[in-house]
C-alpha positions as CSV (number, residue, x, y, z in Angstrom):
1,M,184.1,72.7,85.5
2,A,187.1,71.6,83.5
3,G,189.6,69.4,85.4
4,T,186.9,67.5,87.4
5,Y,184.9,64.4,86.7
6,T,181.7,65.8,88.2
7,A,179.9,69.1,88.1
8,V,181.4,70.9,91.1
9,V,179.9,73.9,92.7
10,L,181.6,75.1,95.8
11,S,179.5,76.0,98.8
12,V,181.9,78.8,99.9
13,P,183.3,81.8,98.1
14,V,187.0,81.1,97.7
15,T,189.6,81.9,95.0
16,G,193.1,80.8,94.2
17,E,194.7,77.8,95.9
18,K,191.7,77.4,98.3
19,A,189.4,77.1,95.3
20,D,191.7,74.6,93.6
21,I,192.0,72.4,96.7
22,L,188.3,72.6,97.6
23,T,187.3,71.9,94.0
24,L,189.3,68.8,93.8
25,L,188.1,67.7,97.2
26,A,184.4,68.3,96.2
27,D,185.0,66.3,93.0
28,Q,186.3,63.3,95.0
29,R,183.4,63.6,97.4
30,A,181.0,63.5,94.5
31,M,182.7,60.5,93.0
32,L,182.3,58.6,96.3
33,K,178.6,59.5,96.3
34,V,178.2,58.2,92.8
35,T,179.8,54.9,93.9
36,A,177.1,54.7,96.6
37,R,174.2,55.7,94.3
38,N,171.2,53.4,94.4
39,L,172.6,51.1,97.1
40,T,170.4,49.7,99.8
41,D,171.6,49.7,103.4
42,A,172.3,46.0,103.2
43,Q,174.4,46.5,100.1
44,A,176.2,49.4,101.7
45,R,177.2,47.0,104.6
46,T,178.3,44.2,102.2
47,R,181.9,43.1,102.1
48,T,182.9,42.1,98.6
49,T,186.6,41.7,99.0
50,V,188.8,40.1,101.7
51,S,189.0,43.5,103.4
52,E,186.6,44.5,106.2
53,L,185.8,47.7,104.2
54,T,182.3,48.5,102.9
55,I,181.0,51.4,101.0
56,G,178.8,52.5,104.0
57,G,181.7,52.2,106.4
58,L,184.0,54.3,104.1
59,I,181.4,57.1,103.8
60,K,180.9,57.1,107.6
61,H,184.7,57.2,108.1
62,L,185.2,60.1,105.7
63,A,182.3,62.0,107.2
64,Q,183.8,61.7,110.6
65,G,187.2,62.6,109.2
66,E,185.9,65.8,107.7
67,R,184.3,66.7,111.1
68,G,187.5,65.9,113.0
69,N,189.7,67.9,110.6
70,A,187.4,70.9,110.8
71,K,187.4,70.7,114.6
72,T,191.2,70.4,114.7
73,I,191.6,73.5,112.5
74,S,189.0,75.6,114.3
75,E,189.7,74.7,117.9
76,R,193.5,74.5,117.7
77,D,194.0,72.5,120.9
78,E,197.7,72.2,121.7
79,D,196.9,69.4,124.2
80,A,194.7,67.3,122.0
81,E,195.1,63.6,122.0
82,F,193.5,61.3,119.4
83,D,190.8,59.2,121.2
84,M,190.9,55.7,119.8
85,S,187.5,54.9,121.4
86,E,185.8,57.5,119.3
87,V,186.8,55.6,116.1
88,A,186.2,52.1,117.3
89,D,183.5,51.5,114.7
90,A,184.5,54.3,112.3
91,Y,184.6,51.9,109.3
92,L,181.4,50.0,110.3
93,L,177.9,50.9,109.1
94,R,176.1,49.5,112.1
95,D,172.6,47.9,111.8
96,D,171.1,50.9,113.6
97,E,172.6,53.3,111.0
98,T,171.6,54.0,107.4
99,L,173.5,54.9,104.3
100,G,171.2,57.8,103.8
101,Y,172.0,59.3,107.2
102,W,175.8,59.0,106.6
103,L,175.5,60.5,103.1
104,D,173.6,63.4,104.5
105,E,176.1,63.8,107.4
106,Y,179.0,63.6,104.8
107,D,177.4,66.6,103.0
108,R,176.9,68.5,106.2
109,A,180.5,67.7,107.4
110,A,181.9,68.7,103.9
111,A,180.0,72.0,104.0
112,D,181.4,72.8,107.5
113,Y,184.9,71.8,106.5
114,D,184.8,74.0,103.4
115,R,183.5,76.9,105.5
116,V,186.5,76.4,108.0
117,I,189.0,76.4,105.1
118,A,187.3,79.5,103.6
119,E,187.6,81.4,106.9
120,V,191.3,80.7,107.6
121,A,193.4,83.7,106.9
122,S,196.1,81.7,105.2
123,L,196.7,78.1,104.2
124,D,200.2,78.6,105.8
125,E,198.7,78.8,109.3
126,L,200.1,76.1,111.5
127,I,197.7,73.9,113.4
128,P,198.7,71.6,116.3
129,Q,197.9,68.0,115.5
130,P,196.5,65.6,118.1
131,T,199.0,63.2,119.4
132,A,198.2,59.6,118.6
133,P,199.8,56.1,118.9
134,W,201.2,56.5,115.4
135,Q,202.3,60.1,116.1
136,P,203.3,60.4,119.8
137,E,205.0,63.7,119.5
138,R,203.0,66.9,118.8
139,E,203.3,68.0,115.2
140,W,202.2,71.3,113.6
141,W,200.8,71.1,110.1
142,S,199.9,73.9,107.8
143,V,196.2,74.2,106.9
144,R,197.4,73.4,103.3
145,K,199.0,70.1,104.4
146,M,195.8,69.2,106.3
147,A,193.6,69.9,103.4
148,L,195.8,68.0,101.0
149,H,196.0,65.1,103.4
150,L,192.2,65.0,103.5
151,L,192.1,65.2,99.7
152,R,194.5,62.2,99.5
153,E,192.5,60.3,102.1
154,T,189.3,60.9,100.2
155,A,190.8,59.8,96.9
156,H,192.3,56.7,98.5
157,H,189.0,55.6,99.9
158,C,187.2,56.4,96.6
159,G,189.4,53.8,95.0
160,H,188.5,51.3,97.8
161,A,184.8,52.1,97.3
162,D,184.9,51.7,93.6
163,I,186.5,48.2,93.8
164,I,183.9,47.2,96.5
165,R,181.0,48.4,94.3
166,E,182.3,46.8,91.1
167,A,182.6,43.5,93.0
168,L,179.1,44.0,94.4
169,D,177.2,44.5,91.1
170,G,179.6,45.4,88.3
171,Q,179.1,49.2,88.5
172,S,182.2,51.3,88.1
173,T,182.2,54.9,89.1
174,M,183.7,56.1,85.9
175,A,181.2,54.3,83.8
176,A,178.4,55.6,86.0
177,I,179.4,59.3,85.7
178,S,180.0,59.0,81.9
179,E,176.8,57.2,81.1
180,G,174.9,59.0,78.4
181,S,177.8,61.3,77.5
182,D,178.5,61.8,73.8
183,W,182.2,61.2,74.4
184,A,181.6,58.0,76.3
185,D,179.1,56.6,73.8
186,G,181.5,57.2,71.0
187,A,184.4,55.6,72.9
188,A,182.4,52.4,73.3
189,E,182.1,51.8,69.5
């Protein structure tokens, strides 16, 4: 599909702005999965920068984020409070967890999230946001703003993951997705 780095096929029938947002989100998800391609669990847990972030931890965090966003939209709880204990190890791929599990969960969470977006009547619908230490007053966001926020969060963490992977073994995501392409081969000459 033009305008994406990866071959995107949406799992839900949407058109217009929903299709645009979900297409770009699906492309960013695919980019993140390319970054994790062929990693062992040990490599997915490896810190390669001064940050605590790892590729496995980022994938886990984004999978949980997709689940949380889908729940916020579908349940619309005007009394919801963000539970910090639920995310205590959100960025940590624990020893009893595997990269494969979290990649599969990321796919499942993404499909569920896309289905929720497809089913909303309008991207203008207002959704109550959970209160949190950084947002103590209840705010109402449009579904559009929530979807764009998730897109931004995913792209942000794709950049983190790319830097971590490049420091791990030299692979860059852009080089990995363009490998074998006529346009990429010609550019290297």
